C-alpha positions as CSV (number, residue, x, y, z in Angstrom):
1,M,85.3,121.7,93.5
2,L,82.1,119.6,94.2
3,T,82.8,117.6,91.0
4,Y,86.3,116.7,92.2
5,F,85.1,115.6,95.6
6,L,82.4,113.5,94.0
7,A,85.0,112.0,91.7
8,V,87.2,111.1,94.7
9,V,84.4,109.6,96.8
10,I,82.9,107.5,93.9
11,S,86.4,106.4,92.8
12,L,87.2,105.3,96.3
13,I,84.1,103.2,96.5
14,V,84.8,101.6,93.2
15,L,88.4,101.1,94.1
16,V,87.6,99.2,97.3
17,W,84.9,97.1,95.6
18,S,87.0,96.3,92.6
19,A,90.0,95.3,94.7
20,D,87.8,92.9,96.6
21,R,86.5,91.4,93.3
22,F,90.1,91.2,92.0
23,I,91.3,89.3,95.1
24,D,88.4,86.8,94.9
25,G,88.9,86.2,91.2
26,S,92.6,85.9,91.5
27,A,92.5,83.5,94.5
28,V,90.0,81.1,93.0
29,T,91.8,81.2,89.6
30,A,95.1,80.4,91.3
31,R,93.5,77.5,93.2
32,Y,92.2,76.1,89.9
33,L,95.7,76.3,88.6
34,G,97.0,74.2,91.5
35,V,98.7,76.9,93.5
36,S,98.9,76.1,97.3
37,P,96.7,78.0,99.7
38,L,99.7,79.4,101.5
39,L,101.1,80.9,98.2
40,I,97.6,82.3,97.4
41,G,97.4,83.9,100.8
42,M,100.9,85.4,100.7
43,V,101.1,86.5,97.1
44,V,97.6,86.9,95.7
45,V,95.8,88.1,98.9
46,G,98.8,89.9,100.2
47,F,99.3,92.0,97.1
48,G,95.6,92.2,96.5
49,T,94.8,93.9,99.8
50,S,97.5,96.5,99.0
51,A,96.4,96.8,95.4
52,P,94.6,100.1,95.9
53,E,97.7,101.7,97.4
54,M,100.0,100.2,94.7
55,V,97.9,101.2,91.7
56,V,97.2,104.7,93.0
57,S,100.9,105.3,93.8
58,A,102.0,103.8,90.5
59,I,99.7,106.0,88.5
60,S,100.6,109.0,90.6
61,A,104.3,108.4,89.9
62,Y,103.7,107.9,86.2
63,H,101.9,111.2,85.9
64,G,104.5,113.1,87.9
65,N,102.7,113.4,91.3
66,P,105.2,111.9,93.8
67,G,103.5,113.6,96.7
68,I,100.4,111.5,96.3
69,A,102.5,108.3,95.8
70,L,104.6,108.8,99.0
71,G,101.7,110.4,101.0
72,N,99.5,107.4,100.1
73,A,102.2,104.9,101.3
74,Y,103.3,106.6,104.5
75,G,99.9,108.1,105.3
76,S,98.3,104.6,105.0
77,N,101.0,103.2,107.4
78,I,100.2,106.0,109.9
79,A,96.5,105.4,109.5
80,N,96.9,101.6,109.9
81,I,98.5,101.9,113.3
82,A,96.9,105.0,114.8
83,L,93.4,104.9,113.2
84,I,92.8,101.2,112.6
85,L,94.4,99.7,115.6
86,G,93.2,102.6,117.7
87,L,89.6,102.1,116.6
88,T,89.6,98.3,116.9
89,A,91.3,98.4,120.4
90,L,88.6,100.9,121.5
91,L,85.9,98.3,120.4
92,K,87.8,95.4,122.1
93,P,91.3,95.2,123.5
94,I,93.8,93.5,121.2
95,A,96.0,90.8,122.5
96,V,99.6,91.0,121.2
97,P,101.1,87.5,120.9
98,S,104.8,87.1,121.8
99,R,105.5,85.7,118.4
100,I,104.6,89.0,116.8
101,L,106.9,90.8,119.2
102,R,109.8,88.5,118.4
103,K,109.4,88.2,114.6
104,E,107.0,90.4,112.7
105,L,107.4,93.7,114.6
106,P,111.3,93.7,114.5
107,I,111.0,93.1,110.7
108,L,108.6,96.0,110.3
109,A,110.9,98.2,112.5
110,L,113.9,97.4,110.3
111,V,112.0,98.1,107.1
112,T,110.8,101.4,108.5
113,G,114.4,102.2,109.3
114,L,115.4,101.4,105.8
115,A,112.6,103.8,104.5
116,A,113.8,106.5,106.8
117,W,117.4,106.1,105.6
118,Q,116.4,106.4,102.0
119,I,114.1,109.4,102.6
120,W,117.0,111.1,104.4
121,S,118.8,111.5,101.1
122,G,116.0,113.6,99.7
123,E,115.0,111.2,96.9
124,I,113.8,107.8,96.0
125,S,116.0,106.7,93.1
126,R,115.5,103.7,90.9
127,Y,118.3,102.0,92.8
128,D,116.5,102.7,96.1
129,A,113.3,101.3,94.6
130,L,115.1,98.2,93.5
131,V,116.5,97.7,97.0
132,L,112.9,97.9,98.4
133,M,111.7,95.3,95.9
134,V,114.6,93.0,96.6
135,V,113.9,93.2,100.3
136,L,110.2,92.5,99.7
137,S,111.1,89.5,97.5
138,G,113.4,88.1,100.2
139,L,110.8,88.5,102.9
140,M,108.1,86.9,100.8
141,G,110.4,84.0,100.0
142,W,111.5,83.5,103.6
143,T,107.9,83.6,104.9
144,I,106.7,81.1,102.2
145,W,109.6,78.8,102.9
146,R,108.9,79.0,106.7
147,G,105.2,78.2,106.1
148,M,105.9,75.3,103.7
149,R,108.1,73.6,106.4
150,K,105.1,73.4,108.7
151,K,102.9,70.3,108.4
152,Y,99.9,72.4,109.2
153,D,99.7,76.0,108.3
154,T,96.9,78.0,110.0
155,F,97.0,80.9,107.5
156,G,97.0,78.6,104.5
157,N,94.1,76.6,106.0
158,V,92.1,79.8,106.5
159,I,92.7,80.8,102.9
160,E,91.7,77.4,101.6
161,K,88.4,77.5,103.6
162,K,87.6,80.9,102.2
163,I,88.2,79.8,98.6
164,I,86.1,76.7,99.1
165,K,83.3,78.8,100.6
166,Q,83.3,81.1,97.5
167,S,83.1,78.0,95.2
168,M,82.8,79.9,91.9
169,P,83.5,78.3,88.5
170,I,86.7,79.1,86.7
171,N,85.1,81.3,84.0
172,Q,83.4,83.4,86.7
173,A,86.7,83.7,88.6
174,I,88.5,84.9,85.5
175,F,85.7,87.3,84.7
176,W,86.0,88.9,88.2
177,L,89.8,88.9,87.9
178,V,89.7,90.9,84.7
179,I,86.8,93.2,85.7
180,G,88.3,93.9,89.1
181,L,91.7,94.7,87.5
182,V,90.2,97.0,84.9
183,L,88.0,98.9,87.4
184,L,90.9,99.0,89.9
185,I,93.1,100.8,87.4
186,A,90.3,103.1,86.1
187,S,89.1,104.1,89.5
188,S,92.7,104.8,90.7
189,R,93.2,107.0,87.7
190,V,90.1,109.0,88.5
191,L,91.1,109.2,92.2
192,V,94.5,110.6,91.3
193,W,92.9,113.1,89.0
194,G,90.4,114.2,91.5
195,A,93.0,114.4,94.3
196,V,95.3,116.6,92.2
197,E,92.5,118.9,91.2
198,I,91.4,119.3,94.9
199,A,95.0,120.1,95.9
200,L,95.2,122.8,93.1
201,E,91.8,124.3,94.1
202,L,92.7,124.4,97.8
203,G,96.2,125.6,97.1
204,V,97.8,122.8,99.1
205,S,100.4,120.2,98.1
206,D,99.5,116.8,96.6
207,L,101.5,115.3,99.5
208,L,98.9,116.6,101.9
209,I,96.1,115.1,99.8
210,G,98.0,111.8,99.6
211,L,98.5,111.7,103.4
212,T,94.9,112.4,104.2
213,I,92.1,111.7,101.7
214,V,93.9,109.1,99.5
215,A,95.6,107.4,102.4
216,I,92.4,107.0,104.5
217,G,90.4,105.9,101.5
218,T,92.8,103.2,100.4
219,S,93.1,102.0,104.0
220,L,89.3,101.3,104.2
221,P,89.7,97.5,103.3
222,E,92.2,97.1,106.1
223,L,89.8,98.9,108.5
224,A,86.8,96.7,107.6
225,A,88.9,93.5,107.8
226,S,90.3,94.5,111.2
227,I,87.0,95.4,112.8
228,A,85.5,92.1,111.5
229,A,88.4,90.1,112.9
230,T,88.5,91.8,116.3
231,R,84.8,91.0,116.8
232,K,85.7,87.3,116.4
233,N,88.7,87.7,118.8
234,E,91.1,86.9,115.9
235,H,93.8,89.2,117.2
236,D,96.5,87.6,115.1
237,I,94.6,88.6,112.0
238,V,94.2,92.2,113.2
239,L,97.8,92.7,113.9
240,G,99.0,90.6,111.0
241,N,96.8,92.6,108.7
242,V,98.2,95.9,109.9
243,I,101.9,94.8,109.9
244,G,101.6,93.1,106.5
245,S,99.9,96.1,105.0
246,N,102.6,98.4,106.4
247,L,105.3,96.2,105.0
248,F,103.7,96.1,101.5
249,N,103.2,99.9,101.6
250,T,106.8,100.6,102.6
251,L,108.4,98.1,100.2
252,A,106.0,97.4,97.3
253,V,104.0,100.7,97.0
254,V,107.1,103.0,97.3
255,G,109.2,100.5,95.4
256,I,106.9,100.2,92.4
257,A,106.3,104.0,92.2
258,G,110.1,104.6,92.4
259,L,110.8,102.2,89.6
260,I,108.3,103.9,87.4
261,H,109.6,107.4,88.1
262,P,112.4,108.4,90.6
263,M,111.0,110.9,93.1
264,A,112.4,114.0,94.8
265,V,111.3,114.0,98.4
266,D,110.4,117.1,100.3
267,P,112.5,117.2,103.6
268,V,109.2,117.6,105.6
269,V,108.4,114.0,104.6
270,F,111.3,112.8,106.8
271,Y,111.1,115.3,109.6
272,R,107.3,114.9,110.0
273,D,105.7,111.9,108.4
274,V,108.5,109.3,108.5
275,V,109.4,110.3,112.1
276,I,105.7,109.8,113.1
277,M,105.5,106.5,111.3
278,T,108.6,105.3,113.1
279,V,107.3,106.4,116.5
280,L,104.0,104.7,116.0
281,T,105.8,101.5,114.9
282,L,108.0,101.5,118.0
283,S,105.0,102.2,120.2
284,L,103.6,98.8,119.3
285,F,106.6,97.2,121.2
286,L,105.7,99.3,124.2
287,F,102.0,98.4,124.1
288,G,102.7,94.7,123.3
289,Y,105.4,94.1,125.9
290,G,102.9,93.9,128.8
291,F,104.7,95.3,131.9
292,R,101.8,94.2,134.2
293,G,100.6,91.1,132.4
294,P,100.0,89.7,128.9
295,G,100.8,92.2,126.2
296,R,97.8,93.9,124.6
297,I,96.5,97.2,123.2
298,N,93.8,98.2,125.7
299,R,91.0,100.8,125.3
300,W,93.0,103.6,126.9
301,E,95.9,102.9,124.5
302,G,93.5,102.7,121.6
303,S,92.0,106.1,122.6
304,A,95.5,107.5,122.7
305,L,96.3,106.2,119.2
306,L,93.1,107.7,117.9
307,A,93.7,111.1,119.6
308,F,97.2,111.1,118.2
309,Y,95.9,110.4,114.7
310,F,93.4,113.2,114.8
311,S,96.0,115.6,116.2
312,Y,98.2,114.6,113.3
313,L,95.5,115.4,110.8
314,G,94.8,118.7,112.6
315,Y,98.5,119.6,112.5
316,L,98.6,118.8,108.7
317,A,95.5,121.0,108.1
318,Y,96.9,123.9,110.2
319,G,100.2,123.7,108.4
320,A,98.6,123.6,105.0
321,F,96.4,126.6,105.4
322,N,98.7,128.7,107.5
323,A,101.9,128.3,105.4
């Protein structure tokens, strides 16, 4: 058992580190090739930050472990809202701009509804996965088109400054791109192996391991980025990071896994995990509306999110060992 836990811990560390190197190498390489900062931010950085979830779920699906694939995606979504936003709001209240309430959150709510409708059928077929990927492509295209229409794009400007700050030569960028990708795949494979073995040793489902150990581990980059952003009062980045990650998890992570291998879905995924994911998504509207002033997630609401998350983990543990 100790060997498997060490394998999971070490592979998670390598996974997070290699994803970071992969993003840096890809972004700088794309810039050398003349790709605009907005496209780099949306495609390279957007996919790169969700690379741990995507690769882990793809490998899980390929090896016939759909529980880890789905648990990783939906567990990460739950952790992003309840754990990450809860923790960052506890450190410093997070302002919720009206733009996010009008545009980004409704899109996330609709995508979450689409996921719930697909899970209700008891499987993620290749057709379902294709629908998810088409929706993702449409959202990406629409967001890029909207950004290109602006004379000045804040997100693209931030990405360009980061790339200039890195200032690495093209051969070094390609080196980190390749090394990052190789280590990303290798560490994901070890992580899936260790997670499956832990599930077998403990006599619990791979879904439970996906919802907990794997989901929390692959959400570490988002947690680090959100804490850093909230210390700088960059609330747009905190919320955009969480909303963007949840969109990628729901559409790309599940979509890629489903294209690789159609997945039968345990009914408990809908009645427990998808329902909780939906409730947490809708709660962001309640927190952000601001009945007594500007919308924000305050420390009390952050504490409530954290308490909810740890109660959820406790419920998972109780159900697993008392089944």
